[in-house]
N, C-alpha and C positions, 0 to 999 in steps of 0.2 A: 594764597588765594588769587593774587593778581594775575599770575601767569595762567592759572587754571581758568578763571573767568574770562580773561582776555582772549585766550585761544578759542574757547568755546564760542564766544560772541563773534569773533572774526571768521571762524570756519562756518558757523551757521549763516553768516551774512553772504557767503559766496558758495553755499552748498551747491555742488555741481550736478549735472544731469545724471552722472553715474551713481552718486550716492542717493539721489532721489529715486532712481529706478530700482536700486537694490533695496532701499528702505520700503518702497511700495510693494515689494514682493511679500513682505511680512504683513499682509492684510489680515482681516478677520475671517478670511475664507477657510474652508476645510483644508486640512493638510493632505495633499494628494501627491502622486508621483510627478505631476506637472510642476509642483512647487520646486522639487529638487532639480529638475531640468532648467527651470527659470533661474534658480540661484546659481547653478553652475555656469550658465551663459553670462549672467551678470558679473560674476567674479572674474571670469576670463576676459570679458570686455573691459573690465576695470583694471587690467594689468596686475591682478593678484598673482598670476602664475599658475601653471598646471599643478605642480606638486602641492602648494598650499591650498589651492582650490579643492583638490581631492581630499586632503587632510581635514579641512574645515567641514566639508559635507559629510564625510565619514563620522566625525565626532558629533556633528549635529544630529545625524540620523540615529546614532546610538542613544543620545540624550532624549530624543523624542520618543523612543521606544521605552526607555527606562522610566520616564515620567508620564507615559501614556498621553502625550500631547496630541490634541485633535485639530487644533487650529494654528494657522501660520503665525499669527500675531504673538502667540505664546512663546515663540522661539526667538523673538527679536532680542530680548535682553541677554539670552544665553549666547547668541551670535556675537553681540557686542563684547561680551566677556571674553569669548574665544579670540576675537581680533586683538583685544587689549593684551591678553596673556601672551600672544605670539610676539607682540612688540616688547612687552616687559621682559621677555626672555633674553633679550640682548643686553648684556652688561653696559652700563653707561648711557642708556637711552635717555635723552632729554637732559643730560647733565650739563651744567653751565661750564663756561671756559675755566680751565684750571689756572688760577692766578697765584699759585703757591710760590712760583719763582718771581724774582724782581730784577729785571723786567721779565714778564712772561711773553712768549712769542707765539703768534697764531699765523700759520701759513694757509692761505686759501689757494687751492689748486683746482684745475678743471679746464675744459675745452673752451674755445672761443664762444662767446654768447651765453654762457651759463649764468652770468650775473655776479661774477666775483667782485667787480669794482663796487657796485652798489651794495653788495653784501658786506664788503669791508667797511664801508661808511656806516651802514646800519649797525654793525657790531660795535664800531667805535662810539657811535651815538648812544647805544644802549649802555656801554660800560661807563661812559662819561656821566650819564644820568644816575649811575650807581655810585658816583663819587670817585671814579678811577681816572687817572691821567693816562692818555693814550696817544701813541704816535702811529700814523699811517705811513707805510713804506711803499713807494711807487716802484715796485720791482718789475712791472711790465714795461720794459724799455723798447719793445718792438712795435706794438700796435700804435698806429698814428693817433695822436691826441689822448693816449691813455693817461699820461701824466697830468694833462690839463683836466681831464674828466675827474680824476681822483682828487685833484686840488679843489675843484669846484664842490665836490661832495664834502671834502674836508672842511671847507668854509661853512657849509650848511651845518655840519656836525660840531663845529667849533673846536676842531683838533688840528694839531700840527701835521704836515705832510713832508716827508723827506724824499727828495727826488734828485735825479741827475739828468744829463742830456739824453735825448733819444739815442738808442743804440749802445748805451753804456752797459757795462757788465752788471747783470742783475744781482749777482752775489755781492758786488761792491756796494750797491745801493742798500742791500739788507745789512751789510756790515756797518755802514754809516748810520743806519737807522737804530741798530742796537747800541752803538756807541753813544748816540744822542740820547737814547733812553736811559742808559747808565748815568750820563752826565746830568740829566734833568730829573733823575729818580722817577721816571715814568713807570707806571704799573704794567703796561702792555704795549707790544708792537704788533700791529696787524699788517701782514704782508700781502699785497695784491700782486700775484705772480702773473706771468704772461699766459694767455689762453692758448697754450701750446697744444698741437695735435698729438694725441696719445700714440699715433702711429709713427711719429718722427723720433727716432732713437736719439739723435744728437740733442734735440730740445729736451727730451726727458733726462738725458745725462746732465744737462745744465741745471735742471730742477733739483736733481740729486746733489749737485754741487752747492746750490743754495742751502739745502738742508744741512750739508756738512758744515758750512760756515756758521749756521745758526747753532748747531750742536757744539761747535768749538767755542763760541762766544758765550753761550749760556752755561752758568756754573752751578745752578741749583736744580734744574729739571729739564726734561726733554720738552720740545715745543709741541703745541697742538698742530695737527695738520688736517684740515677739513677739506673733503672733496665737495665742491659745489656742483650740484646736479640740477639741471633744468627738469622740473617735474613732467613737462610735456614730452620729453624725450622717451619716457617710458623705460622699458627694459634694456634699451641701448646703453643705459648707464652702467650696466654690469661690465661691459668691455672696458669702459673708461676707468672704472674702479680697479680692475685687475692691473691695468697698465700703470696708473698713477701709484698704486700700492707697491709696485716694484721699484718705483723711484724714491718714494718717501713712505715712512710708516704712518698710515692714516689712522687718525684717532676718532673720526666721526664724519658724518655727512650733513650738509646743509641743503635742504630741498628748496629751490627757488621757483618763482612764478607759479605758485600753487593757487591759481585763481580758478574761475569757473570753466577753464578749458582743460585742466588737469584731471586725471582719473585718480580718485582717492586710493585705490588699491595699490598704487605704485609704492606708497610708503611701506606697506607690509612686505611687498616683494623685495624692495631695496634692502630693508633691514634683515629679512630672513635669508636672502640669497648671499648678501655680502658679509653677513655677521658683523656689521658695523652699526653703531648706534646713530640714529638720527638725532642731532643735537639741537638744530634750529630749523624753522620753516619760514620761508618768505611768502607772504600772502598779499602783497601789493607793491606799488612803486614808491610809496612814501618812505621817508627815512625812519619812521617808527613802525613800518610794516614788517617786522621780524619778531618772531616769538620763539621761546624755548619749546621744543617738541615734547609735550606731555601726552603719552599714549591715551590715558583715559579721557582727557580733555579733547583730544583729536577725534577719537571714536564717538564721543558724546556729541560733538558738533557735527560730525559727518553724518551720523545716522539719526540724530535727534533722540538719543537715549539718555535718560538722566541716571547718574551714578550718585549714590548717597553714602555718606560716612567716609569720604575720601576726598582730600583736596587736590589730588592728582599730582602734587609736586614730589 
């Protein structure tokens, strides 16, 4: 219930203009053709995407005929169910980090400015509060002050940071981090990789090298590899996912900066288009502002719809 209630409360507290406008479409007014036009425009403006917008409207139209619904408001619950079902359709949606290996390794990949460093610290803090021992790996050896930034976050989270000098081999930093984790019997290593441009083949090759080192050193299981996406970027994230997915086998997405400037529909578009589960969502700048992505809780908070008989986990 903690994740469920926490995510609902946080999403409700920053409910954005897009979700408010879509929610307001489902008023107590009569159901007319104008409603369908308004809903289509709202979904497209919210970055849901053309294909899913058409599918949602088609399904909702059929349901309105089958149930002989005459007012807009009567469709809101069904609409929330449809959004939730589309998210739940993706295997692994909202699943916590796989900690079956010891140590488990989590690679955070993505472009510059997506929020990887802060997300690494948030994940570390979350795991520590669950009683896990965590090491942060400063594998971004290119960006100025990246190592110092991660160390500062590591101090706030109360976790160890393994780093080398700027310009060092990223794979070597990760190797040292995993060895340190084995030596200290740490539960997890969270790797902050460089914010490499997905159009630079040599940098993507280096990311693939980091992944090979991790696979070689891990004896029990494959690592998690999360693509960290800035929610405000919208559907530009699709190109990033395709490129990073060629370098490392992605196991999920973390949506960051999901504040009142993001469009809620992007979560649906990302999951459906990429066929990747959204595992966590960042909803603020604080070290505790990271939640597991629970579809029902997310939709409930976004549209102000109550779900009963399900804790969402």
